[in-house]
Backbone as JSON Lines, residues from 0, in Angstrom:
{"i":0,"aa":"M","n":[0.94,-1.17,0.04],"ca":[0.21,0.08,-0.06],"c":[0.93,1.42,0.1]}
{"i":1,"aa":"K","n":[0.4,2.17,-0.74],"ca":[1.13,3.34,-0.68],"c":[0.12,4.75,-0.97]}
{"i":2,"aa":"V","n":[0.45,5.72,-0.14],"ca":[-0.44,6.78,0.16],"c":[-0.22,7.57,-1.45]}
{"i":3,"aa":"D","n":[-1.43,7.94,-1.98],"ca":[-1.34,8.79,-3.14],"c":[-1.58,10.2,-2.79]}
{"i":4,"aa":"H","n":[-2.62,10.45,-2.13],"ca":[-2.93,11.82,-1.7],"c":[-3.85,11.87,-0.47]}
{"i":5,"aa":"V","n":[-4.04,12.97,-0.1],"ca":[-5.23,13.48,0.72],"c":[-6.22,14.49,0.05]}
{"i":6,"aa":"S","n":[-7.41,14.59,0.31],"ca":[-8.37,15.25,-0.26],"c":[-8.98,16.17,0.59]}
{"i":7,"aa":"F","n":[-9.41,17.43,0.26],"ca":[-9.9,18.31,1.02],"c":[-11.12,18.91,0.09]}
{"i":8,"aa":"A","n":[-12.51,19.05,0.82],"ca":[-13.6,19.71,0.3],"c":[-13.45,21.27,0.39]}
{"i":9,"aa":"V","n":[-13.54,22.07,-0.6],"ca":[-13.45,23.65,-0.45],"c":[-14.69,24.25,-1.0]}
{"i":10,"aa":"E","n":[-15.06,25.4,-0.81],"ca":[-16.01,26.03,-1.31],"c":[-15.86,26.79,-2.66]}
{"i":11,"aa":"N","n":[-14.56,27.12,-2.62],"ca":[-14.12,27.54,-4.06],"c":[-12.65,27.29,-4.44]}
{"i":12,"aa":"L","n":[-12.78,26.28,-5.39],"ca":[-11.33,25.59,-5.84],"c":[-10.44,26.65,-6.3]}
{"i":13,"aa":"H","n":[-10.78,27.73,-7.07],"ca":[-9.68,28.87,-7.59],"c":[-8.92,29.6,-6.38]}
{"i":14,"aa":"E","n":[-10.01,29.94,-5.26],"ca":[-9.44,30.66,-4.09],"c":[-8.5,29.76,-3.35]}
{"i":15,"aa":"A","n":[-8.82,28.48,-3.04],"ca":[-7.98,27.59,-2.41],"c":[-6.73,27.52,-3.12]}
{"i":16,"aa":"L","n":[-6.56,27.27,-4.51],"ca":[-5.55,27.01,-5.24],"c":[-4.66,28.11,-5.18]}
{"i":17,"aa":"A","n":[-5.43,29.44,-5.14],"ca":[-4.38,30.71,-5.15],"c":[-3.67,31.03,-3.87]}
{"i":18,"aa":"F","n":[-4.36,30.46,-2.62],"ca":[-3.88,30.79,-1.52],"c":[-2.68,29.83,-1.18]}
{"i":19,"aa":"F","n":[-2.85,28.32,-1.78],"ca":[-1.89,27.26,-1.56],"c":[-0.66,27.75,-2.21]}
{"i":20,"aa":"T","n":[-0.81,28.24,-3.45],"ca":[0.32,28.36,-4.43],"c":[1.01,29.59,-3.96]}
{"i":21,"aa":"K","n":[0.16,30.74,-3.55],"ca":[1.01,31.95,-2.98],"c":[1.67,31.89,-1.61]}
{"i":22,"aa":"Y","n":[1.08,31.04,-0.71],"ca":[1.69,30.97,0.73],"c":[2.25,29.84,0.98]}
{"i":23,"aa":"L","n":[1.95,28.84,0.35],"ca":[2.63,27.58,0.76],"c":[3.48,26.97,-0.21]}
{"i":24,"aa":"S","n":[3.82,27.54,-1.34],"ca":[4.82,27.18,-2.38],"c":[4.1,25.79,-3.15]}
{"i":25,"aa":"A","n":[2.9,25.64,-3.23],"ca":[2.39,24.52,-3.88],"c":[2.37,24.79,-5.31]}
{"i":26,"aa":"E","n":[2.58,23.45,-6.18],"ca":[2.54,23.73,-7.39],"c":[1.46,22.83,-7.8]}
{"i":27,"aa":"V","n":[0.5,23.71,-8.85],"ca":[-0.73,22.78,-9.42],"c":[-0.18,22.08,-10.33]}
{"i":28,"aa":"K","n":[-0.67,20.83,-10.11],"ca":[-0.11,19.66,-11.1],"c":[-1.47,19.27,-12.01]}
{"i":29,"aa":"T","n":[-2.71,19.35,-11.87],"ca":[-3.91,19.0,-12.56],"c":[-4.77,20.41,-12.27]}
{"i":30,"aa":"P","n":[-4.9,21.15,-13.09],"ca":[-5.81,22.48,-13.12],"c":[-7.15,22.19,-12.85]}
{"i":31,"aa":"P","n":[-7.9,23.01,-12.35],"ca":[-9.52,22.74,-11.95],"c":[-10.27,21.92,-13.36]}
{"i":32,"aa":"S","n":[-10.64,20.83,-13.14],"ca":[-11.04,19.97,-14.04],"c":[-12.59,19.39,-13.63]}
{"i":33,"aa":"P","n":[-13.49,18.9,-14.51],"ca":[-14.69,18.36,-14.02],"c":[-14.35,16.79,-13.52]}
{"i":34,"aa":"G","n":[-14.89,16.45,-12.5],"ca":[-14.8,14.95,-11.77],"c":[-15.36,13.98,-12.89]}
{"i":35,"aa":"Y","n":[-15.29,12.83,-12.53],"ca":[-15.58,11.56,-13.39],"c":[-17.04,11.64,-13.76]}
{"i":36,"aa":"D","n":[-17.92,12.41,-12.93],"ca":[-19.4,12.31,-13.32],"c":[-19.65,13.78,-13.86]}
{"i":37,"aa":"G","n":[-18.95,14.62,-13.72],"ca":[-19.29,16.07,-14.09],"c":[-19.96,16.98,-13.14]}
{"i":38,"aa":"R","n":[-20.41,16.2,-11.94],"ca":[-21.09,16.95,-11.04],"c":[-20.17,17.79,-9.85]}
{"i":39,"aa":"F","n":[-18.9,17.39,-10.04],"ca":[-18.03,18.27,-9.14],"c":[-16.74,18.61,-9.72]}
{"i":40,"aa":"N","n":[-15.93,19.42,-9.22],"ca":[-14.49,19.89,-9.93],"c":[-13.6,19.44,-9.05]}
{"i":41,"aa":"F","n":[-12.35,19.03,-9.65],"ca":[-11.14,18.77,-8.75],"c":[-9.9,19.48,-9.28]}
{"i":42,"aa":"A","n":[-8.76,19.53,-8.32],"ca":[-7.53,20.14,-8.79],"c":[-6.39,19.32,-7.87]}
{"i":43,"aa":"N","n":[-5.34,18.89,-8.63],"ca":[-4.37,18.45,-7.78],"c":[-3.15,19.39,-7.79]}
{"i":44,"aa":"L","n":[-2.68,19.44,-6.54],"ca":[-1.27,20.21,-6.13],"c":[-0.31,19.47,-5.53]}
{"i":45,"aa":"K","n":[1.04,19.93,-5.62],"ca":[2.13,19.29,-4.81],"c":[2.69,20.21,-3.87]}
{"i":46,"aa":"I","n":[2.97,19.98,-2.68],"ca":[3.86,20.65,-1.89],"c":[4.8,19.79,-1.44]}
{"i":47,"aa":"G","n":[6.06,20.06,-2.1],"ca":[7.08,19.21,-2.1],"c":[6.65,17.95,-2.56]}
{"i":48,"aa":"P","n":[7.07,16.6,-2.02],"ca":[6.52,15.41,-2.65],"c":[5.1,15.05,-2.11]}
{"i":49,"aa":"F","n":[4.31,15.77,-1.72],"ca":[3.09,15.51,-1.21],"c":[2.09,15.95,-2.25]}
{"i":50,"aa":"K","n":[1.22,14.9,-2.44],"ca":[-0.14,15.41,-3.42],"c":[-1.2,15.65,-2.7]}
{"i":51,"aa":"I","n":[-1.95,16.9,-3.1],"ca":[-3.0,17.12,-2.24],"c":[-4.27,17.34,-3.52]}
{"i":52,"aa":"E","n":[-5.27,16.99,-3.16],"ca":[-6.42,17.16,-3.98],"c":[-7.49,18.11,-3.52]}
{"i":53,"aa":"F","n":[-8.06,19.18,-4.12],"ca":[-8.93,19.69,-3.61],"c":[-10.46,19.32,-4.42]}
{"i":54,"aa":"L","n":[-11.56,19.21,-3.69],"ca":[-12.91,19.07,-4.49],"c":[-13.74,20.13,-4.27]}
{"i":55,"aa":"E","n":[-14.51,20.55,-5.17],"ca":[-15.58,21.63,-5.12],"c":[-16.76,21.08,-5.9]}
{"i":56,"aa":"D","n":[-17.87,21.62,-5.2],"ca":[-19.33,21.07,-5.9],"c":[-19.33,21.99,-7.3]}
{"i":57,"aa":"G","n":[-19.95,21.1,-8.31],"ca":[-19.93,21.79,-9.57],"c":[-21.12,22.45,-10.11]}
{"i":58,"aa":"G","n":[-21.93,22.63,-9.14],"ca":[-23.26,23.21,-9.34],"c":[-24.28,22.53,-9.28]}
{"i":59,"aa":"H","n":[-24.06,21.14,-8.85],"ca":[-25.26,20.08,-8.81],"c":[-25.04,19.52,-7.44]}
{"i":60,"aa":"D","n":[-25.98,18.62,-7.51],"ca":[-26.22,17.77,-6.27],"c":[-25.25,16.71,-6.07]}
{"i":61,"aa":"S","n":[-23.89,17.06,-5.98],"ca":[-22.72,16.2,-5.79],"c":[-22.55,15.72,-4.41]}
{"i":62,"aa":"F","n":[-21.73,14.83,-4.36],"ca":[-20.97,14.2,-2.81],"c":[-20.36,15.42,-2.29]}
{"i":63,"aa":"V","n":[-20.03,16.22,-3.14],"ca":[-19.08,17.44,-2.35],"c":[-19.96,18.27,-1.87]}
{"i":64,"aa":"K","n":[-20.92,18.72,-2.49],"ca":[-22.03,19.67,-1.86],"c":[-22.81,19.06,-0.61]}
{"i":65,"aa":"K","n":[-22.91,17.73,-0.87],"ca":[-23.48,17.22,0.58],"c":[-22.57,17.13,1.67]}
{"i":66,"aa":"F","n":[-21.46,17.1,1.39],"ca":[-20.29,17.01,2.27],"c":[-20.19,18.39,2.81]}
{"i":67,"aa":"L","n":[-20.06,19.51,2.03],"ca":[-19.93,20.9,2.5],"c":[-21.17,21.23,3.28]}
{"i":68,"aa":"D","n":[-22.18,20.98,2.99],"ca":[-23.78,21.24,3.59],"c":[-23.58,20.69,5.09]}
{"i":69,"aa":"R","n":[-22.91,19.5,5.18],"ca":[-23.13,18.71,6.49],"c":[-21.75,19.29,7.39]}
{"i":70,"aa":"R","n":[-20.66,19.34,6.71],"ca":[-19.49,19.52,7.65],"c":[-18.75,20.7,7.42]}
{"i":71,"aa":"G","n":[-18.97,21.41,6.26],"ca":[-18.15,22.37,5.79],"c":[-16.86,22.05,5.26]}
{"i":72,"aa":"A","n":[-16.04,23.18,4.82],"ca":[-14.81,22.96,4.13],"c":[-13.88,22.09,5.13]}
{"i":73,"aa":"G","n":[-12.88,21.17,4.51],"ca":[-12.02,20.57,5.13],"c":[-11.61,19.06,4.79]}
{"i":74,"aa":"F","n":[-10.98,18.44,5.47],"ca":[-10.54,17.07,5.13],"c":[-11.78,16.17,4.67]}
{"i":75,"aa":"H","n":[-11.5,15.5,3.26],"ca":[-12.41,14.96,2.91],"c":[-12.18,13.14,2.82]}
{"i":76,"aa":"H","n":[-11.15,13.05,2.32],"ca":[-10.42,11.51,2.44],"c":[-8.99,11.33,2.16]}
{"i":77,"aa":"I","n":[-8.43,10.35,2.5],"ca":[-7.25,9.79,1.97],"c":[-7.27,8.55,0.97]}
{"i":78,"aa":"T","n":[-6.35,8.68,0.08],"ca":[-6.17,7.59,-0.93],"c":[-5.04,7.02,-0.99]}
{"i":79,"aa":"L","n":[-5.25,5.56,-1.04],"ca":[-4.2,4.72,-0.76],"c":[-3.96,3.68,-2.09]}
{"i":80,"aa":"Y","n":[-2.93,3.61,-2.69],"ca":[-2.98,2.69,-3.91],"c":[-2.66,1.1,-3.31]}
{"i":81,"aa":"V","n":[-3.35,0.43,-3.86],"ca":[-3.25,-1.13,-3.59],"c":[-3.04,-2.02,-4.89]}
{"i":82,"aa":"D","n":[-2.44,-3.04,-4.47],"ca":[-2.12,-4.38,-5.74],"c":[-3.06,-4.85,-6.0]}
{"i":83,"aa":"D","n":[-4.17,-5.39,-5.24],"ca":[-5.21,-6.21,-5.45],"c":[-6.39,-5.82,-4.44]}
{"i":84,"aa":"L","n":[-7.31,-4.92,-5.18],"ca":[-8.44,-4.23,-4.58],"c":[-9.37,-5.54,-4.0]}
{"i":85,"aa":"E","n":[-9.62,-6.47,-4.72],"ca":[-10.61,-7.46,-4.58],"c":[-10.19,-8.04,-3.53]}
{"i":86,"aa":"A","n":[-9.18,-8.59,-3.26],"ca":[-8.71,-9.54,-2.15],"c":[-8.69,-8.53,-0.91]}
{"i":87,"aa":"L","n":[-8.09,-7.32,-0.78],"ca":[-8.4,-6.3,0.27],"c":[-9.92,-6.22,0.69]}
{"i":88,"aa":"V","n":[-10.67,-5.77,-0.17],"ca":[-12.14,-5.59,-0.02],"c":[-12.67,-6.94,0.74]}
{"i":89,"aa":"A","n":[-12.37,-8.28,0.19],"ca":[-12.92,-9.43,0.58],"c":[-12.42,-9.62,2.29]}
{"i":90,"aa":"R","n":[-11.32,-9.12,2.44],"ca":[-10.52,-9.51,3.8],"c":[-11.33,-8.36,4.77]}
{"i":91,"aa":"L","n":[-11.63,-7.26,4.46],"ca":[-12.27,-6.22,5.01],"c":[-13.53,-6.58,5.36]}
{"i":92,"aa":"E","n":[-14.43,-6.67,4.4],"ca":[-15.8,-7.44,4.67],"c":[-15.72,-8.6,5.43]}
{"i":93,"aa":"A","n":[-15.0,-9.63,5.37],"ca":[-15.02,-10.63,6.27],"c":[-14.78,-10.38,7.64]}
{"i":94,"aa":"D","n":[-14.24,-9.33,7.99],"ca":[-13.91,-8.64,9.08],"c":[-15.1,-7.85,9.65]}
{"i":95,"aa":"G","n":[-16.16,-7.59,8.85],"ca":[-17.17,-6.78,9.2],"c":[-17.11,-5.28,8.87]}
{"i":96,"aa":"I","n":[-16.03,-5.2,8.02],"ca":[-15.92,-3.69,7.74],"c":[-16.71,-3.04,6.62]}
{"i":97,"aa":"R","n":[-17.5,-1.99,6.69],"ca":[-18.34,-1.73,5.52],"c":[-17.38,-1.2,4.35]}
{"i":98,"aa":"V","n":[-17.74,-1.62,3.17],"ca":[-17.08,-1.17,1.9],"c":[-18.25,-0.51,1.32]}
{"i":99,"aa":"V","n":[-17.89,0.82,0.69],"ca":[-18.93,1.35,-0.14],"c":[-18.41,2.01,-1.44]}
{"i":100,"aa":"D","n":[-19.12,2.5,-2.08],"ca":[-18.77,3.31,-3.47],"c":[-17.74,2.58,-4.22]}
{"i":101,"aa":"R","n":[-18.09,1.35,-4.78],"ca":[-17.21,0.75,-5.56],"c":[-17.38,1.14,-6.85]}
{"i":102,"aa":"W","n":[-16.3,1.27,-7.85],"ca":[-16.28,1.78,-9.11],"c":[-15.28,1.3,-9.9]}
{"i":103,"aa":"S","n":[-15.35,0.85,-11.16],"ca":[-14.35,0.44,-11.99],"c":[-14.32,1.22,-13.38]}
{"i":104,"aa":"A","n":[-13.29,1.56,-14.09],"ca":[-13.21,1.89,-15.41],"c":[-11.93,1.91,-15.87]}
{"i":105,"aa":"G","n":[-11.79,1.46,-17.18],"ca":[-10.57,1.47,-17.99],"c":[-9.46,0.7,-17.15]}
{"i":106,"aa":"G","n":[-9.65,-0.36,-16.31],"ca":[-8.83,-0.94,-15.57],"c":[-8.6,-0.51,-14.23]}
{"i":107,"aa":"W","n":[-9.01,0.73,-14.09],"ca":[-9.03,1.36,-12.6],"c":[-10.17,1.03,-11.77]}
{"i":108,"aa":"K","n":[-9.82,0.65,-10.44],"ca":[-10.83,0.13,-9.5],"c":[-10.58,0.91,-8.22]}
{"i":109,"aa":"T","n":[-11.81,1.31,-7.64],"ca":[-11.87,1.95,-6.25],"c":[-12.86,1.45,-5.61]}
{"i":110,"aa":"A","n":[-12.58,1.72,-4.17],"ca":[-13.64,1.19,-3.23],"c":[-13.28,2.09,-2.09]}
{"i":111,"aa":"F","n":[-14.26,2.37,-1.24],"ca":[-13.86,3.33,-0.02],"c":[-14.46,2.4,1.29]}
{"i":112,"aa":"I","n":[-13.74,2.66,2.32],"ca":[-14.18,2.14,3.74],"c":[-15.02,3.34,4.33]}
{"i":113,"aa":"H","n":[-16.35,3.06,4.63],"ca":[-17.28,3.79,5.36],"c":[-16.65,4.49,6.46]}
{"i":114,"aa":"P","n":[-16.63,5.93,6.62],"ca":[-15.9,6.34,7.75],"c":[-16.27,6.01,9.09]}
{"i":115,"aa":"K","n":[-17.6,5.41,9.42],"ca":[-18.05,4.8,10.45],"c":[-17.15,3.48,10.93]}
{"i":116,"aa":"H","n":[-16.52,3.03,9.93],"ca":[-15.84,1.76,10.15],"c":[-14.15,2.23,10.32]}
{"i":117,"aa":"A","n":[-13.72,3.34,10.03],"ca":[-12.54,3.68,9.81],"c":[-12.14,4.98,10.73]}
{"i":118,"aa":"F","n":[-12.8,5.15,11.96],"ca":[-12.52,6.01,13.05],"c":[-12.97,7.67,12.57]}
{"i":119,"aa":"G","n":[-13.89,7.67,11.67],"ca":[-14.49,8.88,11.23],"c":[-13.59,9.29,9.91]}
{"i":120,"aa":"I","n":[-12.82,8.31,9.3],"ca":[-11.94,8.86,8.34],"c":[-12.55,8.07,7.07]}
{"i":121,"aa":"L","n":[-12.75,8.7,6.02],"ca":[-13.04,8.11,4.73],"c":[-11.82,7.72,4.06]}
{"i":122,"aa":"V","n":[-11.67,6.41,3.75],"ca":[-10.59,5.92,3.08],"c":[-10.74,5.26,1.77]}
{"i":123,"aa":"Q","n":[-10.01,5.79,0.85],"ca":[-10.41,5.47,-0.63],"c":[-9.27,4.42,-0.97]}
{"i":124,"aa":"F","n":[-9.45,3.3,-1.72],"ca":[-8.39,2.46,-2.13],"c":[-8.46,2.56,-3.9]}
{"i":125,"aa":"W","n":[-7.29,2.5,-4.45],"ca":[-7.48,2.59,-5.91],"c":[-6.29,1.51,-6.3]}
{"i":126,"aa":"E","n":[-6.77,0.75,-7.21],"ca":[-5.9,-0.02,-7.91],"c":[-5.71,0.39,-9.61]}
{"i":127,"aa":"R","n":[-4.54,0.43,-9.72],"ca":[-4.31,0.88,-11.09],"c":[-4.45,-0.21,-12.16]}
{"i":128,"aa":"P","n":[-4.56,0.17,-13.25],"ca":[-4.55,-0.85,-14.51],"c":[-3.32,-1.81,-14.3]}
{"i":129,"aa":"K","n":[-3.33,-2.93,-14.55],"ca":[-2.12,-3.83,-14.47],"c":[-0.92,-3.23,-15.4]}
{"i":130,"aa":"Q","n":[-1.05,-2.7,-16.66],"ca":[-0.24,-2.09,-17.44],"c":[0.59,-0.98,-16.76]}
{"i":131,"aa":"E","n":[-0.4,-0.1,-15.93],"ca":[0.4,1.11,-15.41],"c":[1.12,0.66,-14.17]}
{"i":132,"aa":"S","n":[0.79,-0.31,-13.65],"ca":[1.46,-0.69,-12.2],"c":[2.85,-1.23,-12.46]}
{"i":133,"aa":"A","n":[3.15,-1.86,-13.61],"ca":[4.56,-2.17,-13.91],"c":[5.53,-1.2,-13.93]}
């Protein structure tokens, strides 16, 4: 397992990026872009070797809007790369840990541990397509 990034929900993506680049020497790696379903926007930046993702509602009833309405801006999730998502999910579920929001496309696979089963933290797992893992 390897940490890929931590993710934060923000009210305004452009303002957050401007602040982090101006005051924290962050470098934008992925400029603001629509998310996988077009209902939210995201951007990635790096501070030193660390990748940070910002999430913003895209003007729709997205998971980001629901999160911001419930909790306000702040930490959203941590993403970890794994080699065998199916085996990990099977082990987690066998131990009674709730896994939610499974998704796959183009060889990429993802799943999340529900925060109630991970001390209030939303944990995302990503498995890369086999050709990209090598």
